[in-house]
N, C-alpha and C positions, 0 to 999 in steps of 0.2 A: 575631352574624355580619351583616355589612352586606349588605343585599339590594339589588342594583343593577338588577334587572329591573323594568320598569314593570308596572302592573296588566294592560295589554293583552298584554304579552309573556308574563306568567305564565299568563294565560287561554289563549293560543294554544298554549303549551307543554304545559299540562295536557291540552288537548283533542286533541293530536296522535294520530292513529290508531296503535294498537298493531300489532306484528307478529303474524302468524297463530299463531306459537308461544306467544304470551302470552294466548291465548284458550282457554276451555274451552267445550265444547258439551254441552247437556243436552237430553233429550227433553222437549218441552213437552206432547205428547200422542201417542197411537197411534190408528190406525184401520184398518179392513179395506178392502182394495182388490183386487177380483177374486180373492178367496180368500186373499190374502197380507196379512200385518200390516206396515203401513208406519208411519213416524213423522215428526213435525215437529220439527226441531232448531233451537235458539236459542243464540246465542253470549253469553258473559259474559267480562269481564276478570277474571283471577285476582286474589285479594287480594295475592298476592306482587308482581304487576306494578303494582298500584295503589300499594303502599307504596314500591316502587322509583321510580316516576314522581314521587311527592311528594318523596322524598329528593333526586332529581336536579334538580327544578325549583325548589323553595323552600328546600331545605336540611334536613338532619336535625333541626336544633333549631327549625325554623320551622313545624312542624306537629305536631299530635297528634290522637288520636281519643278519644271518650268513649262509653260505652254505658249505656243505661238500660232497665230492663224497662218495658213498656207494658201498659196494661189489656187484659183479654181482649176478644175480639170476639164472644164467644158460642160460639166453637168452639176457638180457639187463643189462647195468649198471644203477645205480640210483643216484639221487641227493637228499640230505636231507636239509631242511631249518629250522632254528630256529628263531622264532620271540621273542625278549626280550623286556619286558616292565619294567620300573623302578617304584617301589612303595616306598614311603618315609619310611614306617615302615618295609619293607621287603627287600629292595634293588632290584636288577635285578632278574626277573623270566623269564625263557625261556621255550617255548613249541615248540616241534619239530614234524615234519612229513616229508614224502618224496614222491617222484614219480619217476617212471621209465623214462629213456630218451625216447623221442618220436622217431618215425621212420624217420621223416623228421626234419632236423636240431636238432639232438637228444639232445645235451647238453643244448642248449638254451630252448628247450621245457621242459626238465626235471627241470631246474632251475625255470622256470615260474610256472609250475604246482606244484612243491614242496612248493612254497610260498603260493599258494592258499590253499593247504591242511593244512599248518601250521596255516594260519589265522583261519581256521575252529576250531582249537584247542582253540582259544581265543573267539569263538562264532561268528566270523565274517562270515556272509553268511550261518550259520548253518541252518537257516530257510529253505533253499532250499532243504534240505533233506525231507521236507514235500510235495514236488511236486509230483503229480500223473504223470503217463506216458503221454507224449504229442506226438501224432502222427502227422507227417507233410508230405507235398508234398516235393519231392526233384527234383533236376535237375542235369544233368551231366555237369561237368566242367573238360575237359581233360579226364583223366582216373578215376577221383574221382566223388563221389556224394556229393552235397552240399544242404543245406536247401534253398528252394525257397524263394526269397525275399518277395513274397506276403504273406508269413506265419508270418511275424513279428508282425502284429496286433493280430493274433491268439495267439502267444506266450506271448505277453504282457498281453492279457486278461486272459490267463490261470494262469499267475503268480499273477496278481492282485486279481483274484477270490480266489486263495489259501490264500492270505493274509487276504482277507475279511472274509473267513471262520474261520480263526484263531483269528479274532478280532484285526488285526495289521494294521498299516498304514505305507506306505513307507516313507523314508526320501526324501528330495529334491535331484534332480539330482546333482551329483558332476560335471559332464561334459559330453559332447557328446562322446559316445564310439562306437567302431565297434561292433555291437551287434550280428551279425551273423558271426561266425568265424569258419566255418567247414574246410576251406582250410588253412593249416599252412605251405605251401610249401615255398621254398626259393624264389619263384617268387613274393611273396608279398613284398611290399616296406618295408625296414627295418628302424626302428627308429635309428638314428645315433647321436652321440654327437661328438664334435670336437676331433681330435686326441690330444695326450698329448703335441704336439707342441704349442697349443694355449689354455692352461688350464684356462685362465681367462674367456673364453666364455662359459664354462660349469663346474659345480661342479664335483669333483671326487667322487667315491663311498666312503662311510664312512670307515675310518681306512685304506684306500688304500694307498700303498706306492707310492712315486713319480716314474714315468716311463717316458721314452722318447727314441728317436732314439739313443742317445749316453749318456747313464746314467752315465758312468764313465769317460767322456771326460776330466773333470778337476781334477780327483782324482789321476792321474798318474798310474792307474791300466792298466794292459796289456790285460784285457778283460772287457766286459760290464756285461755279465751274465754268470753264471755257471748253467748247468742243474743238478738239484738235485732230480728230480722226473719225471718219464715218465709213461704214461698209455694210451693205445689205447682204444678208445670207438667207437663202431660201431653200426650203425642202419641198416635198410634194404637197404637204398640207399646211404649211405655215411659212411666214417670213419674219425674220428678226433683223434688227439693226444693231450692229456692233459699234460701240462708241469708245473713243479714248477721251477721257475728261481730265482737264488740268485745273487744279485749284490755284488760287492767287499766289501761294508760296511755291508753286512749281511742281507739286506732287501730281503724279498721273495714276489713274486707275482705268481698268477696262470694265465696261458695263454694257448690258444688253437691254434694248427697248423692244417691246413686242410690236410687230407690224412695221410698215414703212413710215418713216418720220422725215418728210421733206423739210420740216421746219428746223431740223437739227443739222444744219450745214456747218462746215468747218468755219470757226470764228464766232459762232453763236455763243452768247453769254447767258448763263442760267442762274436763276434764284429759285427759292422754294423747292429745292431738289429733295426728293425722297428716294433713298437707295435701300433696297432690301437685299439681304444676303440669302443665297440659296446654296444647297449642298447636294451633290450627287456622288455617292461613295466618298472618295477622298478629295473631290474637286469642289472648291468653293469659288463662287462667282457672284457678281452683283447685277441686280435688275433695277433699271431706272423706272420707278413706278409713277412718279409725278414730278413736274417741273413747271417753271414759268420762264419764258424767253424775255430777257432784259431789253427794254426799248431803248432807243437812242437817247431819250430824255433821262432815263434812269442811269444809263452808263456815263452820261456827261458829268 
């Protein structure tokens, strides 16, 4: 697709402030004030809005993102995201940033947050760094504190006042978003796409290999996947095992298995694999739901 915008025009369009509806607010911290619990709220652009902004400005085929696990910091593992944009005179340019895995659903949270930070490298949502501290009332939900719903109008006003002071005007809303998102627990409904059994009902992630319950059924191979990489990733409330699986034709995918899986060592051969697709904002990944380890007799 011919790209007619100049670099300066692309930069300005990417950096255009979002509508309040395309922001989500999280509690940065809570504190006691005169016997009441108060909170400090900070805004983020949703991944859905970031994806739509890139589609709109540079075109669907002129950008893509990549994810890589990063080394541990002593406490948590991290995910890094690179957002690449194609320029006719320069080719593909990638800007990277990363985020630690979150305490709840750690890998999914790390993937989502790393994309938000990579987007800032391109100027997307960077205006939010001009926000002053916003104090909000909070309410308890289970064992956690969340932003009180009544504070939404206050947060919208604080954001629009900041833009007015900078002489900037927000873009039109991309779509209705979940704007208060202090609770990222597994109890929230997950966005799901169909499993690989019915790929026609949902697009697969860019550059993703074909997956399915019996990937090598027609290849004559004696196994479906071989484990070529294993790493445990732990948060405060859960442990996941990150796997790199290789099919008999050499294609590799990353998948996650819940909990510790000592039987999935490097070199282990699998059959009867069941891979489910999950989606968080614009991030698509695979969950290894079921499998059988191939015995020596079966592999012979």
